[in-house]
C-alpha positions as CSV (number, residue, x, y, z in Angstrom):
1,X,19.8,-18.1,-4.5
2,X,21.4,-18.1,-7.9
3,X,20.2,-14.5,-8.5
4,X,21.6,-13.3,-5.2
5,X,25.0,-14.8,-6.0
6,X,25.0,-13.3,-9.6
7,X,24.0,-9.9,-8.3
8,X,26.9,-10.1,-5.9
9,X,29.2,-10.2,-8.9
10,X,29.9,-13.9,-9.4
11,X,29.8,-15.5,-12.9
12,X,28.8,-19.0,-14.1
13,X,26.8,-19.7,-10.9
14,X,25.7,-23.3,-10.5
15,X,23.3,-24.4,-7.8
16,X,23.0,-28.1,-6.8
17,X,20.7,-29.5,-4.1
18,X,21.9,-32.8,-2.5
19,X,21.0,-35.0,0.4
20,X,24.0,-35.9,2.5
21,X,24.2,-38.8,4.9
22,X,26.1,-38.7,8.2
23,X,26.4,-41.7,10.5
24,X,26.9,-41.1,14.2
25,X,27.2,-43.3,17.2
26,X,24.0,-44.2,19.1
27,X,22.3,-41.1,20.6
28,X,23.4,-41.8,24.2
29,X,27.0,-41.7,23.1
30,X,26.7,-39.0,20.5
31,X,25.1,-36.5,22.9
32,X,28.1,-36.5,25.2
33,X,30.6,-36.5,22.4
34,X,28.8,-33.5,20.9
35,X,28.4,-31.6,24.2
36,X,32.0,-32.1,25.3
37,X,33.2,-30.8,22.0
38,X,31.4,-27.5,22.4
39,X,31.2,-24.6,24.9
40,X,28.2,-26.4,26.4
41,X,30.6,-28.6,28.3
42,X,31.2,-25.9,30.8
43,X,27.5,-25.5,31.5
44,X,26.8,-29.2,31.7
45,X,29.6,-29.7,34.2
46,X,27.4,-27.6,36.7
47,X,24.4,-29.9,36.4
48,X,23.7,-32.5,39.0
49,X,23.6,-36.2,37.9
50,X,19.8,-35.9,37.7
51,X,20.1,-32.9,35.3
52,X,22.6,-34.7,33.1
53,X,20.3,-37.8,33.1
54,X,17.3,-35.8,32.1
55,X,19.2,-34.1,29.3
56,X,20.5,-37.4,28.0
57,X,17.0,-38.9,28.2
58,X,15.4,-36.0,26.3
59,X,18.0,-36.2,23.5
60,X,17.8,-40.0,23.2
61,X,14.0,-40.0,23.1
62,X,14.0,-37.2,20.4
63,X,16.4,-39.0,18.1
64,X,14.7,-42.4,18.0
65,X,13.2,-41.8,14.5
66,X,16.8,-41.2,13.1
67,X,18.1,-44.6,14.3
68,X,19.0,-47.4,11.9
69,X,20.1,-50.2,14.1
70,X,22.3,-48.6,16.7
71,X,23.5,-45.9,14.4
72,X,22.2,-42.4,14.4
73,X,21.7,-41.4,10.7
74,X,21.3,-37.7,9.8
75,X,20.4,-36.9,6.2
76,X,20.2,-33.1,5.7
77,X,19.4,-31.5,2.3
78,X,22.1,-29.0,1.4
79,X,22.4,-26.3,-1.2
80,X,25.8,-26.2,-2.9
81,X,26.6,-23.1,-4.9
82,X,29.7,-22.8,-7.1
83,X,30.8,-19.8,-9.2
């Protein structure tokens, strides 16, 4: 990545890799907060109650390994480049 940035004309390029930590509400709450803050909200509005329940169940089940207590903890590794 450093080479790509330098070839693009930037000087004094520094690359740093960090793990960030984001704390979100429990998955059942988070999924609806997320959906209704995106264009997905229009699509979800057309689902029947059973469809919304199935979506919620799938998301909640898939996020169990990210739970610490009731909180949903997401810790992505990110690459930060400065020049």
